TIBA-766954 format. One record per atom (N, C-alpha, C, CB): x, y, z; residue in one letter. Coordinates in steps of 0.02 Angstrom, whole numbers, padded with zeros to 5 digits, always signed. Glycine has a CB too. Layout:
BEGIN
XYZa;...
END
This chain:
BEGIN
+00349-00150-00428m;+00369-00083-00406m;+00433-00089-00365m;+00312-00049-00365m;+00429-00079-00298s;+00491-00078-00260s;+00480-00084-00186s;+00530-00014-00275s;+00536-00092-00151f;+00536-00087-00078f;+00602-00056-00057f;+00526-00156-00045f;+00601-00018-00002d;+00660+00016+00025d;+00663+00004+00100d;+00660+00092+00009d;+00723-00007+00126e;+00732-00012+00198e;+00741+00059+00225e;+00793-00057+00216e;+00705+00074+00280l;+00709+00139+00312l;+00742+00130+00380l;+00638+00172+00319l;+00766+00185+00409e;+00797+00181+00475e;+00746+00166+00529e;+00834+00247+00491e;+00764+00121+00575h;+00721+00104+00631h;+00767+00082+00688h;+00669+00048+00613h;+00750+00099+00749t;+00796+00088+00805t;+00812+00015+00818t;+00768+00118+00867t;+00763-00029+00823a;+00777-00098+00844a;+00756-00150+00793a;+00742-00112+00908a;+00707-00136+00752d;+00681-00184+00705d;+00698-00162+00634d;+00605-00192+00713d;+00667-00194+00585v;+00678-00176+00515v;+00614-00144+00489v;+00699-00238+00472v;+00619-00083+00464l;+00563-00047+00436l;+00571-00043+00360l;+00557+00025+00466l;+00520-00067+00324m;+00523-00066+00251m;+00464-00026+00224m;+00522-00138+00222m;+00477+00014+00173r;+00424+00048+00136r;+00416+00009+00071r;+00441+00125+00122r;+00356-00017+00060v;+00342-00060+00003v;+00291-00025-00042v;+00315-00130+00026v;+00304-00028-00108r;+00259+00003-00157r;+00237-00048-00209r;+00295+00063-00191r;+00176-00037-00234g;+00151-00079-00288g;+00101-00041-00329g;+00120-00144-00261g;+00100-00052-00394a;+00052-00019-00437a;-00020-00041-00422a;+00068-00032-00511a;-00026-00104-00400t;-00091-00133-00381t;-00084-00164-00311t;-00115-00186-00433t;-00140-00182-00281l;-00137-00216-00217l;-00103-00284-00224l;-00207-00225-00188l;-00116-00319-00279n;-00082-00383-00290n;-00006-00373-00290n;-00105-00414-00358n;+00017-00322-00325e;+00088-00309-00328e;+00116-00286-00261e;+00103-00255-00381e;+00078-00247-00224l;+00099-00225-00157l;+00111-00286-00112l;+00047-00178-00126l;+00064-00333-00111f;+00071-00392-00069f;+00130-00435-00093f;+00007-00433-00070f;+00138-00442-00158a;+00195-00480-00185a;+00261-00448-00165a;+00191-00486-00262a;+00266-00382-00170e;+00327-00347-00152e;+00340-00351-00077e;+00323-00274-00173e;+00288-00352-00036a;+00296-00359+00036a;+00329-00426+00052a;+00229-00352+00073a;+00306-00478+00018g;+00337-00544+00027g;+00410-00543+00005g;+00299-00597-00011g;+00422-00514-00052r;+00490-00509-00078r;+00536-00470-00031r;+00490-00478-00148r;+00509-00416-00003a;+00548-00374+00044a;+00567-00414+00106a;+00507-00311+00065a;+00518-00451+00134m;+00532-00490+00194m;+00585-00543+00181m;+00468-00522+00221m;+00579-00578+00126f;+00628-00631+00111f;+00696-00602+00093f;+00603-00675+00053f;+00697-00543+00066s;+00761-00509+00053s;+00797-00494+00119s;+00750-00444+00013s;+00759-00471+00169v;+00788-00457+00235v;+00813-00522+00266v;+00735-00424+00282v;+00775-00576+00259m;+00791-00638+00293m;+00847-00678+00259m;+00730-00681+00297m;+00847-00679+00192y;+00891-00726+00157y;+00934-00696+00101y;+00851-00780+00128y;+00922-00635+00081g;+00960-00607+00026g;+00935-00636-00040g;+01035-00620+00035g;+00981-00643-00090p;+00961-00666-00157p;+00932-00737-00155p;+01021-00663-00204p;+00887-00749-00201c;+00853-00813-00206c;+00841-00829-00279c;+00785-00813-00166c;+00838-00893-00295e;+00823-00915-00364e;+00766-00966-00361e;+00886-00945-00398e;+00725-00964-00413e;+00673-01016-00418e;+00707-01082-00435e;+00619-00997-00472e;+00699-01132-00392r;+00730-01197-00403r;+00680-01253-00388r;+00792-01205-00360r;+00620-01246-00415g;+00573-01302-00413g;+00527-01305-00353g;+00610-01362-00415g;+00534-01262-00304v;+00488-01263-00247v;+00428-01220-00264v;+00524-01238-00181v;+00368-01247-00255e;+00307-01209-00267e;+00257-01227-00212e;+00277-01225-00337e;+00224-01175-00186r;+00176-01184-00131r;+00118-01137-00144r;+00208-01171-00061r;+00058-01160-00131r;-00003-01118-00137r;-00031-01106-00068r;-00056-01153-00183r;-00053-01043-00057i;-00085-01027+00006i;-00149-00987-00007i;-00037-00986+00052i;-00196-00991+00039e;-00257-00951+00038e;-00270-00925+00108e;-00318-00993+00011e;-00288-00861+00111i;-00300-00828+00175i;-00358-00779+00168i;-00235-00791+00200i;-00396-00771+00221e;-00449-00721+00222e;-00445-00684+00288e;-00519-00754+00212e;-00460-00619+00286a;-00457-00577+00347a;-00512-00524+00345a;-00388-00544+00353a;-00517-00486+00400e;-00569-00435+00406e;-00556-00373+00364e;-00575-00414+00477e;-00491-00356+00354n;-00474-00296+00315n;-00406-00308+00282n;-00473-00232+00361n;-00386-00262+00240l;-00324-00271+00202l;-00262-00271+00246l;-00317-00216+00150l;-00260-00229+00297e;-00202-00227+00341e;-00195-00294+00378e;-00207-00169+00391e;-00250-00320+00404s;-00247-00385+00438s;-00229-00440+00389s;-00315-00401+00471s;-00253-00434+00328l;-00236-00484+00277l;-00161-00482+00262l;-00276-00471+00213l;-00132-00423+00258l;-00060-00417+00246l;-00020-00449+00303l;-00039-00343+00237l;-00039-00435+00365i;-00005-00465+00422i;-00012-00541+00421i;-00034-00437+00489i;-00073-00565+00409d;-00085-00638+00407d;-00046-00671+00351d;-00160-00652+00400d;-00043-00639+00293y;-00006-00665+00235y;+00069-00670+00251y;-00017-00619+00174y;+00098-00617+00277l;+00169-00618+00293l;+00184-00668+00349l;+00193-00548+00313l;+00139-00673+00398s;+00147-00722+00452s;+00144-00793+00425s;+00094-00711+00506s;+00100-00805+00378e;+00096-00871+00346e;+00160-00887+00308e;+00034-00875+00299e;+00187-00837+00274l;+00251-00847+00239l;+00306-00866+00288l;+00272-00783+00200l;+00308-00833+00346l;+00357-00850+00398l;+00348-00922+00421l;+00352-00802+00457l;+00286-00941+00432f;+00271-01009+00456f;+00293-01061+00404f;+00196-01016+00471f;+00273-01051+00342v;+00289-01100+00289v;+00364-01106+00279v;+00255-01079+00223v;+00400-01050+00278t;+00472-01053+00267t;+00507-01090+00324t;+00501-00983+00259t;+00482-01080+00385e;+00513-01113+00443e;+00498-01188+00443e;+00487-01081+00508e;+00435-01206+00433v;+00415-01276+00437v;+00440-01317+00378v;+00339-01280+00440v;+00439-01287+00318e;+00458-01324+00258e;+00530-01312+00236e;+00411-01306+00201e;+00566-01270+00274n;+00637-01257+00259n;+00648-01233+00187n;+00679-01321+00273n;+00608-01183+00168t;+00610-01156+00101t;+00623-01081+00101t;+00545-01172+00064t;+00646-01056+00045v;+00656-00985+00034v;+00616-00967-00029v;+00733-00966+00027v;+00572-00918-00023f;+00531-00899-00080f;+00558-00836-00114f;+00459-00889-00058f;+00552-00835-00181c;+00579-00780-00222c;+00524-00741-00257c;+00628-00808-00273c;+00473-00777-00281t;+00420-00744-00318t;+00353-00760-00286t;+00420-00766-00393t;+00309-00712-00291f;+00244-00715-00257f;+00191-00692-00306f;+00244-00670-00193f;+00153-00740-00334d;+00098-00724-00379d;+00035-00718-00336d;+00090-00778-00436d;+00014-00657-00322v;-00040-00644-00275v;-00103-00625-00314v;-00020-00587-00226v;-00159-00652-00290d;-00225-00635-00318d;-00270-00616-00260d;-00255-00696-00360d;-00288-00552-00256l;-00332-00526-00204l;-00402-00518-00231l;-00306-00459-00176l;-00450-00540-00191r;-00521-00529-00206r;-00552-00503-00142r;-00557-00596-00231r;-00556-00437-00137g;-00579-00406-00075g;-00528-00419-00020g;-00649-00434-00054g;-00550-00454+00033t;-00504-00470+00088t;-00487-00545+00088t;-00534-00449+00155t;-00489-00576+00030r;-00470-00646+00021r;-00409-00648-00025r;-00529-00689-00007r;-00358-00684-00005l;-00296-00688-00043l;-00281-00761-00061l;-00237-00658-00002l;-00262-00771-00123s;-00232-00835-00142s;-00166-00817-00176s;-00279-00877-00191s;-00115-00859-00164a;-00049-00844-00191a;-00012-00908-00208a;-00008-00802-00141a;+00028-00903-00260v;+00075-00957-00278v;+00144-00930-00262v;+00068-00978-00354v;+00179-00966-00219l;+00246-00947-00197l;+00296-00993-00232l;+00254-00952-00119l;+00350-00964-00258r;+00401-01004-00291r;+00469-00986-00263r;+00399-00993-00368r;+00511-01037-00257g;+00577-01025-00230g;+00621-01086-00233g;+00573-01001-00160g;+00658-01096-00178e;+00707-01149-00176e;+00714-01176-00105e;+00776-01124-00201e;+00743-01236-00097p;+00757-01261-00030p;+00808-01216+00005p;+00783-01334-00033p;+00801-01210+00071f;+00849-01171+00110f;+00918-01203+00104f;+00827-01166+00184f;+00969-01161+00090d;+01038-01183+00085d;+01079-01139+00132d;+01065-01180+00011d;+01103-01167+00189p;+01140-01126+00237p;+01200-01091+00208p;+01162-01169+00295p;+01230-01119+00157a;+01289-01088+00126a;+01270-01024+00089a;+01323-01137+00077a;+01208-01020+00065r;+01187-00961+00026r;+01138-00916+00062r;+01155-00984-00038r;+01102-00940+00111h;+01047-00902+00140h;+01057-00882+00213h;+00985-00942+00135h;+01115-00891+00241s;+01123-00877+00313s;+01147-00806+00328s;+01172-00925+00341s;+01155-00764+00279a;+01181-00696+00290a;+01128-00646+00311a;+01215-00672+00228a;+01064-00665+00311g;+01011-00618+00325g;+00996-00609+00399g;+00949-00640+00290g;+00939-00579+00413t;+00916-00564+00480t;+00854-00606+00495t;+00901-00489+00489t;+00852-00637+00553v;+00794-00677+00571v;+00735-00631+00586v;+00810-00722+00633v;+00679-00641+00551v;+00618-00603+00563v;+00574-00647+00607v;+00582-00584+00496v;+00555-00620+00665k;+00514-00658+00713k;+00440-00647+00703k;+00533-00639+00784k;+00422-00589+00675g;+00352-00573+00665g;+00344-00506+00630g;+00316-00572+00732g;+00281-00489+00620i;+00264-00426+00585i;+00223-00384+00633i;+00225-00440+00518i;+00240-00320+00639s;+00207-00276+00687s;+00146-00242+00655s;+00256-00222+00712s;+00093-00236+00695y;+00034-00198+00674y;+00047-00123+00682y;-00027-00218+00715y;+00098-00104+00720f;+00110-00033+00736f;+00119+00008+00673f;+00171-00026+00781f;+00075+00057+00664g;+00080+00104+00608g;+00065+00075+00540g;+00147+00133+00607g;+00043+00013+00537l;+00032-00019+00472l;-00033+00007+00440l;+00028-00096+00479l;-00025+00040+00383e;-00083+00067+00347e;-00067+00065+00272e;-00100+00139+00370e;-00110+00032+00235i;-00103+00030+00162i;-00134+00094+00135i;-00137-00035+00130i;-00093+00132+00098v;-00115+00198+00073v;-00117+00196-00003v;-00068+00254+00098v;-00172+00222-00031k;-00180+00229-00104k;-00150+00296-00123k;-00255+00224-00127k;-00102+00294-00170e;-00071+00355-00196e;-00086+00360-00270e;+00006+00356-00183e;-00063+00414-00302e;-00075+00423-00374e;-00050+00366-00416e;-00043+00487-00397e;+00010+00342-00400e;+00042+00291-00441e;+00032+00220-00415e;+00115+00305-00448e;-00010+00211-00364g;-00021+00144-00338g;-00031+00145-00263g;+00037+00099-00355g;-00001+00096-00230y;-00010+00086-00158y;+00057+00086-00123y;-00047+00021-00144y;+00057+00106-00059v;+00118+00105-00019v;+00099+00084+00052v;+00153+00175-00020v;+00146+00048+00084v;+00137+00029+00154v;+00206+00026+00187v;+00100-00040+00161v;+00209+00046+00250e;+00271+00039+00288e;+00259-00018+00338e;+00290+00106+00325e;+00305-00067+00336i;+00299-00127+00377i;+00359-00133+00423i;+00292-00190+00332i;+00345-00146+00487i;+00398-00159+00535i;+00403-00235+00544i;+00386-00123+00603i;+00463-00261+00527f;+00477-00332+00539f;+00512-00337+00607f;+00522-00363+00482f;+00482-00376+00652d;+00512-00386+00719d;+00570-00434+00712d;+00459-00413+00770d;+00628-00412+00737i;+00688-00455+00733i;+00714-00471+00802i;+00744-00421+00691i;
END
């Protein structure tokens, strides 16, 4: 589906859409990495993650926080996110490339993800969520 950046005073606010919850979570990852690094190509980096939480909103926060952790620790940039949700349990395959300062330094550093106003909403054509990335 898609993601759009919305106006926000100090942080980055993104509206993310997906036809399914799997797609919504994948697009949320793509939106965050777009803010942080801009364009990305799959270049052999692959990582698998599994997360479980109490509800979908907490799962989304935990998932995006895990992406931040992995990218920082492993010095990687992810482009594609194959997400499989089963209730409030997520498994995902992340694909991307090693961080390259010449190509990836134009973005904004995301420090965290805010719980403020975060609500996954079911609409006619799928799901939507507005996420505030703390910068």
